[in-house]
Kinemage of the C-alpha trace (Angstrom):
@kinemage 1
@onewidth
@group {chain A} dominant
@subgroup {mainchain}
@vectorlist {calphas} color= white
{ca met a 1} P 126.085 104.719 125.878
{ca glu a 2} L 129.804 105.343 126.184
{ca gln a 3} L 130.516 104.212 122.659
{ca ile a 4} L 128.165 103.669 119.723
{ca arg a 5} L 129.304 100.801 117.465
{ca ile a 6} L 128.120 100.979 113.827
{ca gly a 7} L 127.821 98.121 111.353
{ca leu a 8} L 127.726 99.090 107.645
{ca ile a 9} L 125.638 97.006 105.295
{ca gly a 10} L 126.401 97.969 101.777
{ca ala a 11} L 129.234 100.395 101.038
{ca gly a 12} L 128.477 101.990 97.720
{ca gly a 13} L 129.120 105.626 96.551
{ca asn a 14} L 126.933 107.382 99.129
{ca thr a 15} L 128.224 105.317 102.024
{ca thr a 16} L 131.915 105.842 101.185
{ca ser a 17} L 131.595 109.524 100.211
{ca arg a 18} L 129.124 110.779 102.864
{ca his a 19} L 128.243 108.375 105.648
{ca ile a 20} L 131.600 106.959 106.557
{ca pro a 21} L 133.407 110.372 106.530
{ca gly a 22} L 130.463 111.754 108.495
{ca phe a 23} L 130.609 109.036 111.179
{ca lys a 24} L 134.378 109.355 111.491
{ca lys a 25} L 134.021 113.010 112.490
{ca ile a 26} L 131.965 112.061 115.561
{ca glu a 27} L 133.600 111.350 118.792
{ca gly a 28} L 132.605 108.180 120.796
{ca leu a 29} L 131.666 106.264 117.717
{ca gln a 30} L 133.251 103.168 116.292
{ca leu a 31} L 132.910 101.806 112.758
{ca leu a 32} L 133.012 98.189 113.838
{ca thr a 33} L 132.248 96.049 110.698
{ca val a 34} L 131.214 96.208 107.113
{ca ala a 35} L 129.485 93.802 104.684
{ca asn a 36} L 129.557 94.822 101.099
{ca arg a 37} L 128.525 92.833 97.895
{ca ser a 38} L 131.672 90.699 98.141
{ca ile a 39} L 134.394 89.855 100.600
{ca ala a 40} L 136.947 91.492 98.385
{ca ser a 41} L 135.045 94.749 98.221
{ca ser a 42} L 134.341 94.683 102.009
{ca glu a 43} L 138.143 94.320 102.541
{ca thr a 44} L 138.936 97.226 100.315
{ca val a 45} L 136.435 99.504 102.126
{ca ala a 46} L 137.623 98.317 105.529
{ca lys a 47} L 141.247 98.998 104.725
{ca glu a 48} L 140.565 102.430 103.138
{ca phe a 49} L 138.469 103.684 106.054
{ca gly a 50} L 140.055 101.940 109.037
{ca ile a 51} L 137.044 99.731 109.760
{ca leu a 52} L 138.004 97.038 112.263
{ca glu a 53} L 136.248 93.958 110.725
{ca ile a 54} L 134.457 92.662 107.786
{ca ala a 55} L 131.366 90.421 107.802
{ca thr a 56} L 130.723 87.760 105.215
{ca asp a 57} L 126.986 88.410 105.184
{ca trp a 58} L 124.692 91.196 106.444
{ca gln a 59} L 122.871 88.737 108.737
{ca asn a 60} L 126.112 88.379 110.674
{ca ile a 61} L 126.024 92.171 111.401
{ca ile a 62} L 122.343 91.987 112.409
{ca glu a 63} L 123.077 89.157 114.853
{ca asp a 64} L 126.222 90.748 116.309
{ca glu a 65} L 125.374 91.856 119.792
{ca arg a 66} L 128.248 94.314 119.806
{ca val a 67} L 126.650 96.362 117.093
{ca asp a 68} L 124.398 99.172 118.334
{ca ala a 69} L 123.263 100.684 115.009
{ca val a 70} L 123.377 99.837 111.314
{ca cys a 71} L 123.832 101.946 108.260
{ca ile a 72} L 122.078 100.363 105.241
{ca gly a 73} L 123.634 101.377 101.961
{ca thr a 74} L 122.270 98.686 99.685
{ca trp a 75} L 119.882 98.935 96.775
{ca pro a 76} L 116.268 99.459 97.626
{ca asp a 77} L 115.251 95.833 97.218
{ca met a 78} L 117.052 94.932 100.504
{ca his a 79} L 116.013 97.981 102.617
{ca cys a 80} L 112.865 96.466 103.986
{ca pro a 81} L 114.140 93.105 105.093
{ca ile a 82} L 117.333 94.405 106.591
{ca thr a 83} L 115.524 97.208 108.383
{ca ile a 84} L 112.965 94.951 109.942
{ca ala a 85} L 115.583 92.310 110.890
{ca ala a 86} L 117.844 95.052 112.386
{ca leu a 87} L 114.971 96.484 114.557
{ca asp a 88} L 113.985 92.931 115.700
{ca his a 89} L 117.600 92.525 116.911
{ca gly a 90} L 117.621 95.803 118.795
{ca lys a 91} L 119.612 97.955 116.343
{ca his a 92} L 119.045 101.654 115.504
{ca val a 93} L 118.636 102.034 111.743
{ca leu a 94} L 119.933 104.627 109.200
{ca cys a 95} L 118.702 103.517 105.822
{ca glu a 96} L 119.684 104.792 102.446
{ca ala a 97} L 116.950 106.377 100.224
{ca arg a 98} L 114.790 105.437 98.437
{ca met a 99} L 113.065 103.899 101.472
{ca ala a 100} L 111.859 100.567 99.726
{ca leu a 101} L 110.680 99.037 96.638
{ca asn a 102} L 107.117 100.216 97.148
{ca ser a 103} L 104.819 101.677 99.737
{ca glu a 104} L 103.683 98.275 100.978
{ca glu a 105} L 107.271 97.611 102.114
{ca ala a 106} L 107.551 101.158 103.420
{ca his a 107} L 104.419 100.709 105.574
{ca ala a 108} L 105.944 97.439 106.924
{ca met a 109} L 109.173 99.284 107.880
{ca leu a 110} L 107.108 102.065 109.510
{ca leu a 111} L 105.101 99.472 111.542
{ca ala a 112} L 108.216 97.798 112.705
{ca ser a 113} L 109.652 101.155 113.799
{ca lys a 114} L 106.501 101.812 115.786
{ca tyr a 115} L 106.750 98.404 117.401
{ca his a 116} L 110.352 99.182 118.426
{ca ser a 117} L 109.708 102.798 119.313
{ca asn a 118} L 112.769 102.835 121.604
{ca leu a 119} L 115.036 102.643 118.602
{ca ile a 120} L 116.000 105.407 116.198
{ca thr a 121} L 115.024 105.120 112.578
{ca gln a 122} L 116.026 107.422 109.851
{ca ile a 123} L 115.937 107.470 106.066
{ca val a 124} L 118.786 109.300 104.339
{ca pro a 125} L 117.167 112.633 103.132
{ca ala a 126} L 117.260 114.029 99.673
{ca pro a 127} L 120.282 116.495 99.930
{ca his a 128} L 119.992 118.676 96.850
{ca thr a 129} L 117.755 121.469 98.214
{ca leu a 130} L 118.947 121.509 101.922
{ca glu a 131} L 120.604 124.859 101.452
{ca phe a 132} L 117.319 126.450 100.316
{ca asp a 133} L 114.600 124.550 102.176
{ca asn a 134} L 114.366 126.755 105.273
{ca thr a 135} L 114.272 130.005 103.241
{ca ile a 136} L 111.584 128.642 100.829
{ca arg a 137} L 109.443 127.391 103.750
{ca asn a 138} L 109.693 130.594 105.720
{ca leu a 139} L 108.808 132.701 102.711
{ca ile a 140} L 105.781 130.688 101.968
{ca ala a 141} L 104.745 130.527 105.626
{ca asn a 142} L 105.020 134.363 105.894
{ca gly a 143} L 102.739 134.875 102.896
{ca phe a 144} L 105.272 135.768 100.206
{ca ile a 145} L 103.493 133.820 97.434
{ca gly a 146} L 100.003 134.131 99.025
{ca gln a 147} L 97.772 131.077 98.189
{ca leu a 148} L 99.477 128.463 96.170
{ca ile a 149} L 98.209 128.112 92.584
{ca thr a 150} L 100.753 125.822 91.069
{ca leu a 151} L 104.239 124.290 91.354
{ca asp a 152} L 105.643 123.886 87.932
{ca gly a 153} L 108.923 122.025 87.579
{ca arg a 154} L 111.250 120.452 85.065
{ca val a 155} L 114.127 118.250 86.015
{ca ser a 156} L 116.611 117.014 83.477
{ca phe a 157} L 119.607 116.342 85.844
{ca gly a 158} L 122.209 114.189 84.131
{ca ala a 159} L 120.215 114.226 80.931
{ca asp a 160} L 122.045 114.646 77.528
{ca tyr a 161} L 119.852 113.024 74.803
{ca pro a 162} L 119.180 109.315 74.617
{ca asn a 163} L 122.198 106.895 74.677
{ca phe a 164} L 120.941 103.834 72.948
{ca ser a 165} L 124.151 101.927 73.742
{ca ser a 166} L 123.983 102.620 77.449
{ca asp a 167} L 124.536 99.799 79.991
{ca leu a 168} L 121.849 98.377 82.179
{ca arg a 169} L 122.069 99.626 85.788
{ca trp a 170} L 120.262 98.761 88.918
{ca arg a 171} L 117.989 101.769 88.592
{ca his a 172} L 116.597 100.423 85.399
{ca ser a 173} L 115.392 97.197 86.984
{ca arg a 174} L 112.240 96.974 89.003
{ca asp a 175} L 113.637 93.986 90.876
{ca phe a 176} L 116.280 96.310 92.432
{ca ser a 177} L 114.670 99.720 92.252
{ca gly a 178} L 111.018 98.948 92.549
{ca asn a 179} L 108.615 101.797 91.634
{ca asn a 180} L 111.321 104.350 92.052
{ca ile a 181} L 111.632 106.172 88.761
{ca met a 182} L 114.846 108.110 88.023
{ca asn a 183} L 115.269 110.805 90.668
{ca met a 184} L 111.637 111.936 90.808
{ca gly a 185} L 111.340 110.715 94.351
{ca ile a 186} L 114.083 112.941 95.785
{ca trp a 187} L 112.394 115.985 94.129
{ca tyr a 188} L 109.097 115.093 95.500
{ca glu a 189} L 110.575 114.819 98.937
{ca ala a 190} L 111.995 118.331 98.545
{ca ile a 191} L 108.595 119.577 97.249
{ca met a 192} L 106.895 118.152 100.284
{ca arg a 193} L 109.175 120.135 102.555
{ca trp a 194} L 107.948 123.300 100.833
{ca val a 195} L 104.206 122.867 100.142
{ca gly a 196} L 103.188 119.579 101.804
{ca pro a 197} L 102.060 116.253 100.221
{ca ala a 198} L 100.038 115.690 97.103
{ca ala a 199} L 96.364 114.694 97.087
{ca ser a 200} L 96.330 113.089 93.653
{ca ser a 201} L 98.601 112.008 90.856
{ca phe a 202} L 98.271 111.496 87.103
{ca ala a 203} L 101.263 110.513 84.963
{ca val a 204} L 102.296 109.640 81.467
{ca gly a 205} L 105.740 108.327 80.617
{ca gln a 206} L 107.895 106.507 78.152
{ca ser a 207} L 111.083 104.464 77.892
{ca val a 208} L 112.829 106.331 75.044
{ca val a 209} L 115.742 103.883 75.353
{ca pro a 210} L 113.644 100.640 75.356
{ca his a 211} L 116.427 98.172 76.061
{ca arg a 212} L 119.924 98.221 77.523
{ca gln a 213} L 122.833 95.859 77.631
{ca asn a 214} L 123.572 93.891 80.852
{ca ala a 215} L 127.025 92.740 82.078
{ca asp a 216} L 126.738 89.568 80.027
{ca gly a 217} L 126.198 91.500 76.864
{ca phe a 218} L 122.442 90.717 76.439
{ca arg a 219} L 119.789 93.293 75.546
{ca ile a 220} L 117.323 93.590 78.442
{ca pro a 221} L 113.978 95.451 78.105
{ca thr a 222} L 113.690 98.520 80.384
{ca ser a 223} L 110.210 99.149 81.629
{ca ile a 224} L 111.089 101.936 84.047
{ca pro a 225} L 110.451 105.281 82.151
{ca asp a 226} L 113.315 107.626 81.257
{ca his a 227} L 110.910 110.468 80.594
{ca ile a 228} L 107.800 111.143 82.691
{ca asp a 229} L 105.256 113.937 83.102
{ca ile a 230} L 103.178 114.130 86.336
{ca ile a 231} L 100.387 116.421 87.286
{ca gly a 232} L 98.315 116.505 90.529
{ca lys a 233} L 96.780 118.474 93.321
{ca phe a 234} L 98.167 119.256 96.741
{ca glu a 235} L 96.413 118.676 99.980
{ca gln a 236} L 96.770 122.391 100.967
{ca gly a 237} L 95.296 123.450 97.590
{ca gly a 238} L 97.044 124.263 94.353
{ca gln a 239} L 98.306 122.078 91.566
{ca met a 240} L 101.535 120.500 90.419
{ca arg a 241} L 103.187 119.810 87.061
{ca leu a 242} L 106.520 118.049 87.205
{ca ser a 243} L 108.540 116.675 84.273
{ca val a 244} L 111.508 114.479 85.012
{ca ser a 245} L 113.803 113.178 82.232
{ca ser a 246} L 117.166 111.506 81.665
{ca val a 247} L 116.946 111.709 77.839
{ca ile a 248} L 116.414 115.328 76.832
{ca gly a 249} L 119.294 117.667 75.898
{ca asn a 250} L 120.282 121.292 75.333
{ca met a 251} L 118.182 122.504 78.250
{ca glu a 252} L 119.363 125.866 79.537
{ca asn a 253} L 118.526 124.853 83.132
{ca ile a 254} L 118.828 121.244 84.326
{ca val a 255} L 116.465 122.147 87.153
{ca asp a 256} L 113.786 124.752 86.859
{ca ile a 257} L 110.966 124.885 89.438
{ca tyr a 258} L 108.418 127.666 89.883
{ca ile a 259} L 106.240 128.015 92.955
{ca cys a 260} L 103.454 130.340 91.849
{ca gly a 261} L 100.845 131.916 94.211
{ca thr a 262} L 98.273 134.725 94.331
{ca lys a 263} L 100.777 137.281 95.661
{ca gly a 264} L 104.174 136.159 94.460
{ca thr a 265} L 106.388 133.629 92.680
{ca leu a 266} L 109.567 131.789 93.771
{ca arg a 267} L 111.938 130.068 91.305
{ca leu a 268} L 114.677 127.571 92.106
{ca cys a 269} L 116.872 126.751 89.183
{ca glu a 270} L 120.138 125.057 88.417
{ca lys a 271} L 122.193 125.698 85.387
{ca lys a 272} L 124.857 123.409 83.983
{ca asp a 273} L 127.461 124.938 86.148
{ca gly a 274} L 126.006 122.966 89.025
{ca lys a 275} L 125.001 125.986 91.128
{ca lys a 276} L 121.493 126.347 92.348
{ca arg a 277} L 119.903 129.825 92.764
{ca leu a 278} L 116.625 131.047 94.277
{ca tyr a 279} L 114.665 133.863 92.791
{ca gly a 280} L 111.462 135.633 93.859
{ca ala a 281} L 109.112 138.391 92.973
{ca ser a 282} L 105.900 139.836 94.473
{ca lys a 283} L 102.901 140.947 92.550
{ca gly a 284} L 103.647 144.246 90.805
{ca ser a 285} L 107.314 143.456 90.392
{ca asp a 286} L 108.853 143.610 86.912
{ca lys a 287} L 111.149 140.654 87.249
{ca leu a 288} L 112.435 137.898 89.493
{ca glu a 289} L 115.318 138.922 91.706
{ca gln a 290} L 117.831 136.536 93.223
{ca ile a 291} L 117.216 135.751 96.940
{ca ile a 292} L 120.466 135.619 98.946
{ca ile a 293} L 120.320 132.845 101.463
{ca lys a 294} L 121.226 134.040 105.031
{ca asp a 295} L 123.703 131.991 106.869
{ca glu a 296} L 121.371 131.316 109.742
{ca asn a 297} L 118.813 129.881 107.323
{ca arg a 298} L 121.234 127.890 105.219
{ca gly a 299} L 120.637 124.115 105.616
{ca met a 300} L 123.497 121.620 105.368
{ca trp a 301} L 124.160 117.875 105.371
{ca arg a 302} L 124.371 116.583 108.875
{ca val a 303} L 122.682 113.226 108.550
{ca glu a 304} L 125.176 111.156 110.477
{ca glu a 305} L 125.401 113.818 113.319
{ca glu a 306} L 121.606 113.898 113.542
{ca phe a 307} L 121.302 110.138 113.716
{ca ile a 308} L 123.881 109.744 116.477
{ca asn a 309} L 122.465 112.703 118.432
{ca ala a 310} L 118.982 111.118 118.248
{ca ile a 311} L 120.414 107.850 119.583
{ca gln a 312} L 121.968 109.868 122.430
{ca gly a 313} L 118.719 111.657 123.094
{ca lys a 314} L 120.118 115.109 122.067
{ca glu a 315} L 117.715 115.846 119.226
{ca asp a 316} L 114.843 114.328 117.186
{ca ile a 317} L 115.069 113.125 113.564
{ca ser a 318} L 113.993 115.869 111.145
{ca his a 319} L 115.477 114.571 107.868
{ca thr a 320} L 113.877 112.102 107.105
{ca asp a 321} L 111.671 110.185 109.556
{ca phe a 322} L 109.908 106.992 108.474
{ca ser a 323} L 106.454 108.633 108.398
{ca thr a 324} L 107.585 111.278 105.865
{ca ala a 325} L 109.374 108.613 103.721
{ca val a 326} L 106.150 106.549 103.570
{ca lys a 327} L 104.418 109.576 102.036
{ca tyr a 328} L 106.919 109.870 99.189
{ca met a 329} L 106.735 106.075 98.649
{ca glu a 330} L 102.955 106.278 98.325
{ca trp a 331} L 103.290 109.015 95.802
{ca thr a 332} L 105.817 106.913 93.860
{ca asp a 333} L 103.301 104.094 93.853
{ca ala a 334} L 100.565 106.428 92.794
{ca val a 335} L 102.598 107.557 89.792
{ca thr a 336} L 103.369 103.991 88.863
{ca lys a 337} L 99.696 103.003 89.098
{ca ser a 338} L 98.576 105.994 87.038
{ca leu a 339} L 101.155 104.985 84.423
{ca lys a 340} L 99.650 101.512 84.182
{ca thr a 341} L 95.973 102.415 84.353
{ca gly a 342} L 95.823 105.830 82.688
{ca cys a 343} L 93.737 107.087 85.659
{ca val a 344} L 94.085 109.679 88.343
{ca val a 345} L 95.189 108.172 91.614
{ca gln a 346} L 94.021 109.711 94.942
{ca leu a 347} L 96.364 110.035 97.877
{ca pro a 348} L 96.979 108.817 100.496
{ca leu a 349} L 96.691 105.327 99.262
{ca arg a 350} L 95.489 104.007 102.664
């Protein structure tokens, strides 16, 4: 393939800040066309980034025989139909996270990718721990913590007490976001990289801000929790306790995750300065010491490069293939089901 031509469907923050700049660094690639939520916004993006054409509708990009691959940057409610349509029209697919509204849609996307196995499919990975993932995995694999006892985490990223006059956003609507609750999915995706998938889930949650104002000024009930606590067991053994909140304040660390085992402990934390740090200690140590990440183990964002390399047959998709994304979508559904029923939900769901 002498030149890979990309069609952009949805051009929000992640697409304009990461995907388009990432694609533009790659030789032999052309950003051919873009379809955003309106013609005006499509024209703005095309002009800013030198995209040749705009499309009035996403179906036009899917049906365009010149387009080799699509980058889907819409809200989750459109990920499944666009992905399946793109694959049916012979397009490679890079789809923004979260994968879909729910695991049923995710499984449909996975099945379509298997049917079109000659095409590359990738879900945009959770980027926030890429720098540390290899080091954490290597330490655990080499026995640093011994046998996993528990992963204990608290995430309050972006939280600063409840704002009862806050506007309604797409993440607050199940119609657009599905069963994806705050940013718990991206943290579970990272956790899976370290210790594998969960075998069960039990959750309690609340909507501390019970309603928000939409663009027309009306108060809309918000059923998606803004504070949630989840416990469960891992397939490899050991347990998890994860708290995710967007309404608590005055937390010293906005992220604080302990991975505790029979021989040692790892701790990943992020203070309000935005810098993440990894600490560790073995049995008998007096305190946790910072672990400096070696350059050869430091992960980085290379999503667009990996996607194009996979199309060209140079490498396989590592972050994140559809099979892995289905696992975090099943966990998301399990959390939602537990919230509704008050019961422990076993995984996998199928």
